[in-house]
Each structure stands twice: as structure tokens, then as C-alpha cells.
N, C-alpha and C positions, 0 to 999 in steps of 0.2 A: 691135286698135287697129291692128295692122300687119300686114295681109295684102296680097295681091296683087288682092284684090276688093274691091267698093264696099258691101259689105255694112252697114257702120257709116255709109256715107253720109246725111245725112238727107234722105229723097226729098221728105218734104212740106214741107221748106224751100225746094223749088225752085218751089213754087206760084206761077203767074205774077203772082197777085195782091199776095204779098208786097211790101212796101216795098222791099227791098234784093233783088229779084228778079234784077237785071241780076248783083250781084256773085255770090249763089249760084248761077247760071246758067253764069260763067265758072268760078267754082270748081271745079262738076264738069267743065267741058271741060277743063280745067289737068290735073285728078286724073287724067282718063283715057289723057290725051296722056303722063303723065308715068310711069303704069304699062304703056301698051303699049311705050314706050321700055326702059324697064326689062327688060321680058320677053326683049329682045331682045340681051339680054348675056348673054353665055354663061359658065356656072357657072365657069369657070377664072378668066376677069377678075373675077368677083366674089369668090374666094378672091384672088387678088393685091391687088384693091383694099383687102380687109381687112388683109392684111401691112402695108401702106404706111398705112392708120389708125394702125395700132400703132405703127408707125416715128415719126408725131408728137406721140406721147402728152407728150413733153416740151414741146411748141410749144403747149399746151394754155393757156388764159388762167387759172393757177393766182394763187386770189389771194396778196398779197402775204407772208401769214404762211406759207403752204404752200411759196409757190417758195422760202423759206429753207431746207426739208426735201430740196429737189431736190438728188441727187446723180450722179456720174457725171464722164464725163473731157469736155468740151465739143467736144475734137479728135476726137473719136471720128470714124473716116473715113464710117460709115454712120450716124451719130445716133443708133442704139438704144440707147445706154442707158439703163438704168431709172433711174428717180430714185425716190427713199423716200419713200411716203407712206405710212409708217406712225402711225397716228391719224387720217389722213384719211377723210372721208366723200366718197364721190361716187356720184350717180344716176345710172343709165344707161338702157339696155334691152338686151332681145336682140332680135337682126336675125333677121329670116324673108323667105322667101321671094326676090324681087328687089331688096333692100335691097342696100346695101352691108354684107359681114359682118363683125359687130362684134364676133364672138366673141376675135379677136384681141386687140384694144384691152382686152377685158375681163378678157384672161389675163393683159394685161401690167399693170395696175393692180392686179390681185390679185397677182402675183408683186410687186411693187412693196409690198407691204403694206396698200393699200387697203381700206377697208369700201367694199363695192360693194352698193346697192341697183337694185334693178330692178322691173319693175312686177309686181303680182300682181292681175288682173281681175276676180276672184272670178266671179261671173255673166255679166260683161262688158264693163261700163262704170264699174265700182266702183272708185274711186279708194284705191289699197292699194300698201304696196311691201314685199317682202322682202328678206332678207340675201343673195345669191351668195358662197357661201364657194369654189366651183371650178366651172367648166364641166362637171363628172362629176356636178352635182346638178340640173342642169337636166333638166327630162321634158316631153315632147309634152304639149300640153294642148288638142289641136286639138276642135274640137266638133263633134257631131255633124251629118252632113249635108254634102253638098257645097260648096265656097265657104264655109266657116265655119273658116278658118285663124284659129292662136292662137297669140301666140309662144310658146315655150317657157319654165317657171316653175320655180326650184328649189321643193321642198316644205317649204316654213318657214313659221312663224307669220305671219301679214299683220299688218303694219305699218300707225299708219292714217297720212292723208293727211300728217299734220303733221309725221312724220318725214322730209320733203323740207328742212324748215328745216334740220337736221344735216348738209345736205349742203354741201360748199365750192364745187361744179362739179355742173352736170347737161348731160346729155347726150341728145340727145333726137333721135327720128328726124323726116324732113322729106321731102316728094315735091317742093318748090322753097322757096326763099328768097330775098329779096330785098336790097339795102342798106341799105334801112331797117329791117330783121328781123321782116319779115313774113313768116312761115312759113306754108305750105301744108299743112294735115294733110289727116287722113285723112277727116276731117266728123264725127267723132260728140265733138270735143269735150273727149278726155280728157284732154289733156296741159293745154289753158286751164283746166281745174278745180284739175289736180295742180299747176301753177306757180304758184297762189293761194297756195300754202304753203312756196315758196321761201324762203330768206335774203334780203334784200334785197341784199348783197353779193355772191350765190353768182351767177357768169356762166353763162348757158345758151348753150348752144352746139348747131345743128340740124346734125346729117350726111347728107350727099347726094355723090349723083355729082356729078362738075366742071361738069356742063351743067347741074345744077339751081340753079346760084349764079349768080343771074341777074345780067348786066352792068349795071355802074352807069347804061346809057344807056337801061337797058331799060324797058318800060312796068313799074309798078309792079304787083305782086300784089294780089288785093283784099282789104282788110280790113274786119273789122266788129267793131262797139264789142268784141266777147267775146275778140276774138284777142288773145292775148298777143305781144307781140315778143320775140323773142332777140337776144341779143348778139354773135353770131359764128355762124361754120359751120367747117364740118371735112368735108375732103374727102380722098381719096387725094393731090390736088397739094399739100394744106398746110391751114394755120389761116386764116381771114378775118375779123377782127375789125370793127364796122361802128360803133364809138365809139372 
């Protein structure tokens, strides 16, 4: 789902006889380019970027009822005071490889009292969720063979796809996102299937590197009928909402 390889890209979909072949081919090219640039980012820079994401937690688009639970001094110089998220469910993910490191943000949410759900992939592309109680609960889930990396998972009971409906905020990975909310995923369609079960009023925010948030005048990303848009983007530079 979130690895540095293209194992989950549907190669068959790129058949030149397909009606949407141009869009599919462009998606594949954009994925390859994004992953190549990410691999050039030093590990130290990824770690620093993760800390900057965590510092942006208060800026995320919490729904109105959740915002009422936010605490902390707005005048803090570094803006990192943790909001109180007791009783709030957040769906997120565990970063891996060249993705922006998400563990500091996960830890900040947990420390603030949030209930954090992360994907459990089962055999590979099954939609399921697990409750993450602490970063120490994460275990490596790499599949056998080269190029079959998988995100770490907690060893907990698998919750059904409908569990996503309990989340007040959904945080997802992306390789790129444009200002209309079109998100470039890995090609397996996991999040398109998963997001069908989110609550209608739960914002979806895509996490990426600053250069992966396209400028307003950039060519839009290719979107297919099954591609579900996101509501905003979170980069180490801040939060950008599209509506």
C-alpha cells in the first residue's frame, strides 16, 4: 500500500487499448517520478519533516465539535502545545520508506488522548483498521521477497471497513495532490475503497512533501471516476485546505 515500489500498481490497467489509457500512463509516470525524487531525500531530512508535521497538529481541520476540545496556549512561541483530543477518533497511517515520517504526529495525537486507527492490510489489499495504542505496539509486516515492503502494524483485532465512519478526521498518504483535491495514490485503490466508509463530515487530509502539493496554476492530476478527492493537504510547511 505505502511502499517505495510499484508492486501494487495495476500494470494491466495501463494496456494501451483501455479507454482511459492516457490517464493511466500519466499516473504511472508521475508515480515513478515522485518515488525517484523521494528517494533522494536524506533520512535526517525525513525525520525533521516528521517533527514539523507534528507541530502542525493544531492546524488540522478538526470538526467544530472537536475544536471545542482543543486546549493549549495560543501564544506559545513554537505553537506545539498539544490539544486535548480525549474521545476523538482519528484515522491515519504508519509511514514507511521515503514518505514523510508520520510517527511524531501519531505520537502527538496519542499523547493528546485521541483514539488512532491505522490500516491493517490482511492478505495485502483488504480494507481493515486496527487501533494503535502506542508506537511501541507497531511490528514489521514486510511480505516475503524483494520489493514487497509493507507498513508496520499493531497486532490487534481487525476492525471492519465501517470503523472509518467513527473518525472525525482522516489522514492519508499521497504521492501528489492538486488544488482540486485529486490525490495520486499508489495504484492499488485501497484508499478509494476505504474512504467510501468515512463519515460525510469528516475531512480527509493528504500528507506529502511540499513539492508534491501542486501549485494552483499547475496541470491538474489525472482523475478517474473511482478516485475520491481529499479536502486538504498537510506538508511540513503547513496545512492547505481546498474548500
